[in-house]
ZADOKE-507222 format. One record per atom (N, C-alpha, C, O): residue number from 1; x, y, z; residue in one letter. Coordinates in steps of 0.02 Angstrom, whole numbers. Last residue first. Example, Ala and Ser with C-alpha at 12.3 -4.5 7.8 and 13.67 -1.06 7.14 Angstrom:
BEGIN
   pos        x        y        z   code
     2      642     -112      354      S
     2      684      -53      357      S
     2      645        2      394      S
     2      670       57      402      S
     1      660     -284      390      A
     1      615     -225      390      A
     1      660     -165      390      A
     1      712     -166      423      A
# end
This chain:
BEGIN
   pos        x        y        z   code
   128     6564     2400     6918      X
   128     6622     2371     6882      X
   128     6687     2400     6906      X
   128     6740     2381     6881      X
   127     6466     2472     6981      X
   127     6484     2407     7009      X
   127     6547     2377     6978      X
   127     6580     2335     7008      X
   126     6445     2582     6902      X
   126     6479     2593     6966      X
   126     6502     2527     6997      X
   126     6550     2525     7035      X
   125     6368     2526     6801      X
   125     6436     2549     6785      X
   125     6477     2558     6849      X
   125     6537     2544     6850      X
   124     6249     2511     6867      X
   124     6287     2451     6850      X
   124     6358     2468     6831      X
   124     6404     2429     6843      X
   123     6211     2649     6877      X
   123     6222     2607     6936      X
   123     6265     2547     6920      X
   123     6313     2532     6956      X
   122     6201     2688     6741      X
   122     6248     2722     6787      X
   122     6263     2677     6847      X
   122     6321     2669     6866      X
   121     6101     2599     6692      X
   121     6166     2605     6660      X
   121     6218     2634     6709      X
   121     6273     2607     6716      X
   120     5994     2625     6780      X
   120     6025     2558     6777      X
   120     6094     2562     6747      X
   120     6141     2531     6772      X
   119     5967     2758     6748      X
   119     5987     2740     6816      X
   119     6021     2672     6817      X
   119     6072     2663     6850      X
   118     5927     2744     6615      X
   118     5987     2783     6631      X
   118     6012     2765     6701      X
   118     6072     2757     6711      X
   117     5810     2669     6635      X
   117     5863     2643     6592      X
   117     5929     2679     6606      X
   117     5982     2647     6609      X
   116     5729     2749     6717      X
   116     5758     2687     6744      X
   116     5814     2660     6700      X
   116     5861     2630     6726      X
   115     5668     2860     6656      X
   115     5735     2868     6687      X
   115     5766     2803     6712      X
   115     5826     2803     6728      X
   114     5508     2791     6662      X
   114     5548     2849     6647      X
   114     5612     2851     6688      X
   114     5610     2843     6750      X
   113     5516     2610     6677      X
   113     5483     2675     6683      X
   113     5533     2731     6667      X
   113     5592     2718     6660      X
   112     5529     2471     6579      X
   112     5568     2520     6618      X
   112     5531     2586     6618      X
   112     5517     2614     6565      X
   111     5485     2305     6564      X
   111     5461     2373     6560      X
   111     5505     2416     6607      X
   111     5515     2400     6665      X
   110     5546     2168     6473      X
   110     5552     2210     6532      X
   110     5524     2279     6517      X
   110     5536     2308     6464      X
   109     5479     2012     6404      X
   109     5523     2070     6409      X
   109     5518     2108     6474      X
   109     5491     2084     6523      X
   108     5425     1876     6388      X
   108     5424     1927     6336      X
   108     5472     1986     6344      X
   108     5502     2007     6295      X
   107     5430     1782     6492      X
   107     5425     1758     6423      X
   107     5434     1812     6369      X
   107     5449     1795     6312      X
   106     5434     1860     6609      X
   106     5488     1813     6593      X
   106     5487     1791     6520      X
   106     5540     1783     6490      X
   105     5412     2022     6620      X
   105     5373     1964     6598      X
   105     5426     1915     6574      X
   105     5460     1927     6523      X
   104     5453     2138     6746      X
   104     5475     2089     6697      X
   104     5423     2035     6684      X
   104     5394     2007     6730      X
   103     5498     2295     6796      X
   103     5439     2252     6786      X
   103     5456     2204     6731      X
   103     5472     2224     6675      X
   102     5627     2332     6917      X
   102     5600     2332     6849      X
   102     5537     2289     6848      X
   102     5525     2250     6895      X
   101     5713     2432     7036      X
   101     5666     2378     7020      X
   101     5637     2389     6950      X
   101     5625     2445     6928      X
   100     5873     2460     7096      X
   100     5822     2482     7047      X
   100     5778     2423     7027      X
   100     5802     2371     7005      X
    99     5979     2421     7173      X
    99     5916     2439     7207      X
    99     5859     2457     7159      X
    99     5803     2468     7182      X
    98     6082     2282     7142      X
    98     6053     2344     7114      X
    98     5987     2360     7148      X
    98     5943     2317     7151      X
    97     6128     2159     7174      X
    97     6162     2216     7205      X
    97     6132     2283     7185      X
    97     6155     2336     7207      X
    96     6045     2076     7093      X
    96     6044     2071     7166      X
    96     6074     2132     7201      X
    96     6048     2154     7252      X
    95     5962     2167     6964      X
    95     6021     2129     6985      X
    95     6020     2129     7062      X
    95     5998     2177     7093      X
    94     5836     2223     6957      X
    94     5870     2202     6895      X
    94     5927     2154     6911      X
    94     5937     2106     6875      X
    93     5711     2169     7071      X
    93     5774     2204     7058      X
    93     5804     2178     6993      X
    93     5798     2119     6977      X
    92     5538     2164     7016      X
    92     5598     2136     7048      X
    92     5658     2181     7033      X
    92     5655     2225     6990      X
    91     5376     2125     6982      X
    91     5418     2181     7002      X
    91     5477     2153     7041      X
    91     5468     2121     7093      X
    90     5313     2043     6842      X
    90     5339     2035     6910      X
    90     5386     2092     6924      X
    90     5431     2107     6885      X
    89     5161     2084     6752      X
    89     5233     2074     6756      X
    89     5252     2065     6830      X
    89     5211     2077     6875      X
    88     5007     2007     6708      X
    88     5045     2050     6753      X
    88     5120     2033     6752      X
    88     5138     1974     6751      X
    87     4975     1986     6530      X
    87     4980     1959     6598      X
    87     5019     2007     6642      X
    87     5060     2045     6617      X
    86     4977     2026     6398      X
    86     4929     2058     6444      X
    86     4927     2027     6513      X
    86     4881     2042     6552      X
    85     5073     1993     6307      X
    85     5026     1940     6327      X
    85     4973     1964     6376      X
    85     4927     1926     6393      X
    84     5134     2117     6271      X
    84     5128     2063     6223      X
    84     5075     2011     6242      X
    84     5037     1988     6200      X
    83     5145     2206     6374      X
    83     5114     2230     6312      X
    83     5104     2175     6260      X
    83     5068     2185     6211      X
    82     5103     2150     6535      X
    82     5147     2139     6478      X
    82     5112     2163     6414      X
    82     5055     2143     6401      X
    81     5054     2274     6649      X
    81     5035     2215     6610      X
    81     5081     2210     6550      X
    81     5097     2261     6518      X
    80     5098     2330     6805      X
    80     5115     2333     6734      X
    80     5094     2268     6701      X
    80     5115     2214     6722      X
    79     4985     2396     6923      X
    79     5025     2339     6901      X
    79     5037     2345     6826      X
    79     4992     2362     6788      X
    78     4992     2576     6945      X
    78     4957     2512     6937      X
    78     5006     2457     6916      X
    78     5062     2472     6893      X
    77     5111     2656     7053      X
    77     5072     2648     6992      X
    77     5036     2582     6993      X
    77     5048     2538     7034      X
    76     5198     2658     7157      X
    76     5135     2695     7166      X
    76     5088     2688     7106      X
    76     5031     2712     7107      X
    75     5306     2583     7108      X
    75     5267     2559     7164      X
    75     5199     2594     7171      X
    75     5150     2563     7190      X
    74     5395     2623     7010      X
    74     5328     2601     6989      X
    74     5283     2580     7045      X
    74     5226     2561     7032      X
    73     5514     2649     7075      X
    73     5478     2704     7044      X
    73     5406     2685     7027      X
    73     5361     2727     7029      X
    72     5598     2603     7186      X
    72     5540     2569     7160      X
    72     5493     2621     7131      X
    72     5440     2635     7158      X
    71     5751     2584     7251      X
    71     5715     2625     7202      X
    71     5659     2584     7170      X
    71     5671     2537     7133      X
    70     5811     2589     7406      X
    70     5776     2543     7362      X
    70     5733     2584     7314      X
    70     5684     2615     7335      X
    69     5891     2734     7423      X
    69     5900     2663     7440      X
    69     5867     2619     7389      X
    69     5893     2611     7333      X
    68     5889     2869     7407      X
    68     5825     2835     7409      X
    68     5831     2761     7427      X
    68     5781     2729     7444      X
    67     6022     2909     7409      X
    67     5975     2939     7456      X
    67     5910     2899     7462      X
    67     5881     2896     7516      X
    66     6081     2833     7307      X
    66     6106     2826     7376      X
    66     6056     2854     7426      X
    66     6047     2825     7480      X
    65     6009     2880     7196      X
    65     6006     2810     7214      X
    65     6028     2800     7287      X
    65     5995     2763     7324      X
    64     6047     3016     7196      X
    64     5976     2997     7204      X
    64     5969     2924     7225      X
    64     5927     2909     7267      X
    63     6186     3001     7174      X
    63     6161     3032     7236      X
    63     6088     3012     7248      X
    63     6070     2995     7305      X
    62     6184     2944     7046      X
    62     6214     2907     7101      X
    62     6189     2935     7168      X
    62     6172     2897     7213      X
    61     6124     3051     6975      X
    61     6092     2985     6976      X
    61     6119     2944     7035      X
    61     6079     2914     7071      X
    60     6217     3154     6996      X
    60     6148     3162     7018      X
    60     6114     3094     7024      X
    60     6079     3081     7074      X
    59     6332     3100     6934      X
    59     6333     3116     7005      X
    59     6262     3122     7033      X
    59     6248     3098     7088      X
    58     6287     3092     6801      X
    58     6307     3031     6837      X
    58     6304     3044     6913      X
    58     6278     3003     6950      X
    57     6271     3229     6775      X
    57     6213     3184     6772      X
    57     6227     3119     6809      X
    57     6184     3094     6845      X
    56     6401     3279     6787      X
    56     6348     3303     6832      X
    56     6287     3257     6833      X
    56     6256     3247     6885      X
    55     6466     3201     6680      X
    55     6484     3193     6751      X
    55     6429     3219     6798      X
    55     6412     3184     6846      X
    54     6359     3131     6557      X
    54     6401     3185     6581      X
    54     6410     3177     6657      X
    54     6367     3151     6691      X
    53     6372     2962     6504      X
    53     6333     3014     6537      X
    53     6381     3068     6560      X
    53     6437     3054     6581      X
    52     6412     2896     6351      X
    52     6440     2918     6415      X
    52     6395     2973     6443      X
    52     6382     3023     6411      X
    51     6380     2759     6253      X
    51     6355     2823     6275      X
    51     6384     2838     6343      X
    51     6379     2797     6389      X
    50     6449     2639     6241      X
    50     6445     2685     6184      X
    50     6426     2755     6205      X
    50     6451     2805     6179      X
    49     6470     2533     6322      X
    49     6495     2597     6347      X
    49     6494     2649     6290      X
    49     6534     2696     6290      X
    48     6369     2391     6368      X
    48     6399     2438     6321      X
    48     6424     2501     6355      X
    48     6402     2519     6410      X
    47     6300     2326     6469      X
    47     6370     2309     6457      X
    47     6406     2359     6412      X
    47     6467     2368     6418      X
    46     6172     2379     6455      X
    46     6208     2388     6518      X
    46     6283     2375     6509      X
    46     6324     2411     6538      X
    45     6139     2332     6328      X
    45     6143     2404     6339      X
    45     6184     2418     6402      X
    45     6225     2463     6403      X
    44     6135     2194     6355      X
    44     6183     2220     6307      X
    44     6193     2295     6316      X
    44     6249     2320     6312      X
    43     6027     2188     6443      X
    43     6093     2166     6466      X
    43     6148     2194     6420      X
    43     6200     2215     6444      X
    42     5926     2229     6355      X
    42     5943     2271     6412      X
    42     6013     2253     6438      X
    42     6053     2297     6453      X
    41     5927     2119     6270      X
    41     5943     2185     6242      X
    41     5961     2234     6298      X
    41     6006     2275     6290      X
    40     5889     2017     6355      X
    40     5955     2014     6323      X
    40     5975     2080     6293      X
    40     6035     2096     6290      X
    39     5757     2058     6389      X
    39     5811     2058     6439      X
    39     5879     2057     6407      X
    39     5924     2093     6429      X
    38     5677     2168     6271      X
    38     5694     2100     6294      X
    38     5754     2104     6342      X
    38     5796     2149     6337      X
    37     5578     2312     6316      X
    37     5631     2278     6280      X
    37     5643     2209     6309      X
    37     5622     2194     6365      X
    36     5501     2465     6328      X
    36     5488     2393     6329      X
    36     5543     2360     6287      X
    36     5553     2379     6229      X
    35     5510     2616     6422      X
    35     5538     2572     6371      X
    35     5517     2500     6382      X
    35     5514     2477     6439      X
    34     5437     2780     6441      X
    34     5451     2713     6464      X
    34     5477     2672     6406      X
    34     5466     2689     6348      X
    33     5396     2909     6414      X
    33     5466     2891     6403      X
    33     5485     2826     6437      X
    33     5542     2816     6458      X
    32     5265     2948     6410      X
    32     5296     2940     6476      X
    32     5369     2922     6473      X
    32     5403     2919     6525      X
    31     5250     2974     6267      X
    31     5218     3014     6318      X
    31     5254     3009     6385      X
    31     5271     3060     6415      X
    30     5310     2884     6184      X
    30     5327     2955     6174      X
    30     5297     3000     6229      X
    30     5317     3058     6235      X
    29     5377     2736     6235      X
    29     5317     2777     6238      X
    29     5338     2850     6231      X
    29     5381     2873     6269      X
    28     5464     2615     6136      X
    28     5461     2668     6185      X
    28     5396     2706     6179      X
    28     5363     2708     6127      X
    27     5550     2466     6116      X
    27     5487     2501     6102      X
    27     5483     2554     6156      X
    27     5496     2541     6214      X
    26     5709     2424     6043      X
    26     5666     2439     6100      X
    26     5599     2464     6073      X
    26     5593     2482     6014      X
    25     5861     2351     5991      X
    25     5790     2364     5977      X
    25     5750     2373     6041      X
    25     5756     2333     6088      X
    24     6015     2440     6012      X
    24     5973     2383     6029      X
    24     5899     2400     6015      X
    24     5878     2457     6026      X
    23     6090     2554     5994      X
    23     6096     2501     5945      X
    23     6053     2440     5958      X
    23     6055     2392     5919      X
    22     6048     2637     6099      X
    22     6118     2613     6096      X
    22     6124     2551     6051      X
    22     6159     2503     6068      X
    21     5894     2596     6053      X
    21     5929     2629     6108      X
    21     5998     2598     6111      X
    21     6005     2538     6124      X
    20     5770     2617     5929      X
    20     5833     2588     5951      X
    20     5860     2629     6008      X
    20     5850     2690     6011      X
    19     5596     2573     5906      X
    19     5652     2620     5905      X
    19     5716     2581     5921      X
    19     5715     2519     5925      X
    18     5422     2574     5888      X
    18     5484     2536     5879      X
    18     5541     2586     5871      X
    18     5535     2634     5833      X
    17     5314     2642     6008      X
    17     5348     2651     5945      X
    17     5412     2609     5943      X
    17     5451     2609     5991      X
    16     5156     2597     6075      X
    16     5229     2600     6083      X
    16     5261     2603     6014      X
    16     5238     2570     5968      X
    15     5005     2687     6090      X
    15     5046     2643     6049      X
    15     5121     2653     6063      X
    15     5145     2709     6064      X
    14     4948     2706     6259      X
    14     4958     2731     6192      X
    14     5005     2684     6155      X
    14     5041     2645     6186      X
    13     4935     2683     6395      X
    13     4889     2648     6349      X
    13     4891     2677     6279      X
    13     4841     2673     6242      X
    12     5022     2725     6490      X
    12     4981     2776     6456      X
    12     4927     2746     6410      X
    12     4881     2780     6390      X
    11     5077     2604     6544      X
    11     5062     2662     6587      X
    11     5012     2709     6554      X
    11     4964     2731     6587      X
    10     5100     2512     6445      X
    10     5063     2490     6504      X
    10     5047     2547     6553      X
    10     5006     2538     6598      X
     9     5074     2556     6278      X
     9     5110     2572     6340      X
     9     5069     2549     6400      X
     9     5009     2565     6405      X
     8     5037     2424     6163      X
     8     5022     2488     6195      X
     8     5061     2494     6260      X
     8     5077     2445     6293      X
     7     5088     2360     6006      X
     7     5087     2355     6079      X
     7     5073     2423     6107      X
     7     5094     2474     6080      X
     6     5059     2270     5861      X
     6     5052     2335     5894      X
     6     5047     2324     5969      X
     6     5007     2284     5992      X
     5     5181     2159     5812      X
     5     5115     2165     5841      X
     5     5112     2234     5873      X
     5     5158     2254     5909      X
     4     5297     2196     5750      X
     4     5264     2135     5729      X
     4     5192     2136     5752      X
     4     5147     2116     5715      X
     3     5363     2340     5704      X
     3     5313     2318     5751      X
     3     5280     2256     5724      X
     3     5238     2261     5679      X
     2     5536     2327     5663      X
     2     5467     2337     5644      X
     2     5421     2310     5698      X
     2     5437     2262     5732      X
     1     5687     2408     5661      X
     1     5644     2362     5698      X
     1     5572     2377     5679      X
     1     5550     2434     5681      X
# end
């Protein structure tokens, strides 16, 4: 995946690096470990089962989700601006049954803060 346009991390303001996560193109920040990706790529990652989390890690994530209820990791941070159009993203749940909130620019993609991608994978797996 090549950087068509240089994009900066909405949290750290550093250059996002083109990468892959479970075979899907993403941009990631090496400092805060946030990810920028298109919704269809996130949906594909959620559906995949290529990567298996170890049992203790799954248990910890599920416990953390159950204890915190509505997970809004980005609530204490500034508004996330889309790395592509610089407009504010919308903070919403990834899925109606999922307590994890994401930052989404409908036209461009989704910002996931540190650990949110793993939390989404584990939580959505529990729903199946």
